[in-house]
C-alpha positions, 0 to 999 in steps of 0.5 A: 500500499503506497501513502501520499501525506497532503500537507495541509488543515483546510479540508476545502482545500484538499477536497480542490486539489484532491484529484490532482493529488492522485494524478501527481506522478511521484516516486516512493520518498519523493515529493511535489508541490500541488497548487501551493502544497507539499505532497509526499509519497511514502514508499511501502506502508504497512497494513498496521499503521493504518488499523493504529491510525484509524483506531485513534480518537484524534484522527478522521477516517474518510473512504472513497469506495469508488477507488478503494482509497482511505483517507486519514486526517489528523494534525495538518495533513491528510494521508491517501492510502492507495492500494498497490496494483496487483499485476495479473497476467492473462 
């Protein structure tokens, strides 16, 4: 699972740039700027990190069911968790 951190506490701004963030090509441990907001893609994130963060009372959990994306908001960061695509040979 990969994680893209979006460094803002402004939900409206996050919502406005969400699709641009998803479409910004980033490599592991690479950062970029989208409309004045820094974003950072982490290397592989362990599944238990997401579960631990969801259990914290100060963390807001959101889900985009169409894309199977989980978004956590805490402090001044949004974390977008995207499952890795499985390689399937046909």
